[in-house]
Steps between C-alpha positions, in 0.01 A plus 500: 500500500830566327580815696824678556844363486817616666738789464538479123132588461545794735794619290297473182221693669734784591638520144164491323351840423154571634264646239201638688167473316667441161431133424181308578474123468292228663672352805464154659237380252519133617408610850202691367381185320551298820299755699218492242491120517488518879207744486321265258546227763343730761205553268469124448474450878216753520325348198534148640348598835209679330439214254482243780213688665702675767370843402139402564589333831697807608245765407174317573633282781421136570365299790661213688356248251657650186189685378562844350253755632268675258489228234398142419766244593597156373499202732840402645555128538473361856446846651164562672311826453692571179332582167246738656323784322615820673369745240321705769759441771770750407689550828743283699415479870732350764344325799786621722675793327722573800654150502832576330770254402813697595731249328335506157355852542142413407158471662462150645124471477225333298399724208149512351341688211219725624253744351585792729747588775358567849520878537416488872636283780301180559525387861283187503399218266148643500636821347698293246179315412306827470769645275478192272122523479494874429795523258505150357865474606572177688808543720515137616620196310318396183385179678302696757172671415424840658206351686742262679743768623349514849396134533780291351769362731758558224428871480794587729738337247330581170409861581731801538671577827295733718476789509520540122683831441351762271668474160506659158612368160853591390474702176570292186585186701160395640620392847307587815754672727425613858444874521683512833849366432577461870483122464801522271697657784586146609701465182682826572564390857680193370723720284561787743663318788623809681148598605427312821166664571240403242278792598776737391516330161123525456520873579783541247297333225190702585719814499605433142139442393371817667791708365495374141389838360777674693756242380390549139523878535847482654621268223373752246678774696832312475452473123433874471800585721727280288380673183554842659852402609584389145374833361699690763813304405467628143503870588688551827765229484769738633324564830311171513761327715479769766120509485473121533749499787315772692157347435617156610638651822176691562286200404681257728506750787135589443385139488700413813373807681136429414532142627656611831231767534225244447667270751518775762141602432378141530700446819356809667140416410297401810445126532222529758245573228600194298268202538670174610443334164693778325784520753707226332450665162618833646815333637566340159460841338753656737748219446457519122560876495815455711636239256419724203670800662816307598528344153462841333764647734751224421435541127550878524830467688637245250393722209676802651821303550500382138438853372784629719741251341386577142495880530838556329379350173190714456672715234557196277140395535379849403698479175369152418141600568538816291603307189230238553247780553585642157432157351151499652436848361584382147334158548181568703345163411763330719283591799224272372719195439404335832132517400548308176726245666262454793205471263678233293601309815147511640354370173749213492454419869121491459541263205749289697276475808194414291695226321626372836143483627401317183781250565369453853163385369612305192547126470282192541245443775639282782318385813688578821493319834185683612314394185505848346633604159831670437651586162860388457743501209688174449811412301758755379238777492496510882838672490392767252463754780880508529509631144235752601709622798810544281282698261395731784861585580636520146219707348487735803875556470457544124246780554729673752795461263296658219453803724875516566580473130241766414637745757859424395419554133328834566780634724770379258321685219493814714867477603648425158293759312726808490225743403206431730272667247555200277358256754211283379155638575451224758832331589315251720285375211807494275675287762201264520507470121871405504437253781225320308684502168851409614554412866222274634739203479756680717231579758381137494853371561573744782173423676561126464835532678326669794239221495775236526618664822155568645369144469772331714467776760123452518543122530747545785268747672213251468720222645601728787137580581399134485791383717468781751554358847599156364848558355814527713697821545756409233237426233316822588822701467583340163150567365503864611850549358395358162188716495707808586763423233234448234331825603831690467565335162153598381555865601839511325356342185208743505743793509718348227193423286382860523840625380505230231167634370655848490797368301258326264304824456826680412673250269224250409714204611371170637452440871831328575709755312310787662535347848874450446550858373294647784690293757835631368377860520365450854825343622702786353277748686452307825542805725250699300252212514541480877443875540185500287350189656579620851393863487239495224319193632499641851334823388242304304446291813435824689239585237330166564518561875341842445204344317459230766531748790255744342247225429551346846457839669179563304387151604566575866298820482209329319498189718517714814121515487502132596579486869599134482866564417580129485316464170730758340776252439360307201357803313824693554715205391288452186511871415874542568591190299289619209651850525853357496416278203355791302791730588746226405333449161524870415842578645652184351448670160710790625763254621506335157551838333798580724658158433450531122645852503804373686573226248451743211737746668762231564489393134505863389813584703674175400467537124487880470741766628340824384735546204366578149335191360473342847280751680322409820127430490438622856327831565665817629368472855662160540829626355501793742449264791785278379737799479398622845557153643846481344593838645373394843703181480819690413446744786433210737825337384689811607321509832599151613467130434204453731296771330587367155392156599171638625429692178623238255184292481297819468705620207496163331130447548421859414608460148273209458178689507 
């Protein structure tokens, strides 16, 4: 990739003057062309799968003989029951929908095209026959007439497994799916090995289904809370750290207290009135509440210990958040960046999944060992899904990198504009315009580097999962070590890429030059980087914890109406994971702003000294904090070596806001 070479390059970087926002030129054009060609290849894969009939097979469905439901079919050579007219049979029906192939993750059952799905459970062959006569929908094999359902000796093989569960067609995909998904719990039982009692698992699944409105409402609540927190950050950044700290303490204590109160209440409830069938459920509830309460207590204690250690650096965090808060006041559209990024990712993922499903149904008809039809791709095209997987990673990283470049460009414009009244009307849109006109190649190259690290790590993780329990201790240790090293490398490259995008937004240099310049600046300010990443990230983590705790506490209060406390676990896990994901998406924008401000400040202090002609770009609030930090450092130096050593990272990092 032609990146970065030795100390001479670093020396040249330090000598070269940075000219913020002065020159604009297209960067890494060959990489943009390569990315466009790659996207054309992705489009070719989708077009190929659609052109070979995969789209019709995916949407309309097909039976076990290769006939597409809802249309007239051509005869397939040497395959019985093929070439049938299914114009009026628009739905795919499985004779045994609960027979799942856990290895290949598909329904291992004979599929037929039928006129209608059975909306009610059919317990006997007589009911199946009556359903066929009344609805004209034959649920047994094409070779068996409805009048022979109750008399033929082959009916037990050619007809669906009894009882036939009530089913409904899946919207847009014309498959009859059981209304009660409890039969799919067997698949979950094979994946969730830590649940020894299957009845518990069935209750967990039913708990999710009965609480789906509550789960949806809590997910919406987490989104609203994240938006509110971002708005609060804009206006009360000075006191935000203290507010977040106090609310996290109250939230963790409140959640823990409520769980212990529920446990005590459940324990004191009289068991004499409980019927024997419900006694085991009551004991499971009590045990579940005890586990929840102990886990919450351990989490609260660990959180308090971490906050105790970090308390001396709260002043630095207040200064950093104050400067970042001013950025959000001047650039309000930054708050909505996660929406656009998430929307773009969802659109791409939907396209990717649809194309993957097309690939799963493309190819030529082949008769398997059971005499049924499967569609398989032969020759080099059978490996095309590897290209599709690489596209998933690269394009997803490209979209995320576009967000980073957009945020960096907007914040750089804010920082290096001396008179804030001269800012563009919408700095975010101006940054998007510069990204599209000049820097898409840089973003493509940076995202490709991350892809090169992600793919080997995913391959090693897949190998580890496949060899689990088979490899020896040495091989397991080597695999885990490689996975860990690649993960660390990916995180480091992500951080370097983000700073490289900032350098590109400032100087309009290509990716390698920007990465090299940013790396030199970061090394020269290592202590400041450590202070920001330690304190700032921790406070943002507390913000995420606040959203999760608030959503979890609301979930506990809402789910308290369900007396079966065991079923809380899946809804709460789903809600808390979603809340953390939403909070991370929003607060990661704030983290980006702080990191971009730091690099701008480091460049500002390196190439400017405040003298005429070389004035600082930073605002007055930041300069006041720098002067106060310098005074504190001098006073600490007089007070003793130990105190100076304690304040040194604060003073260094303080100036970086």
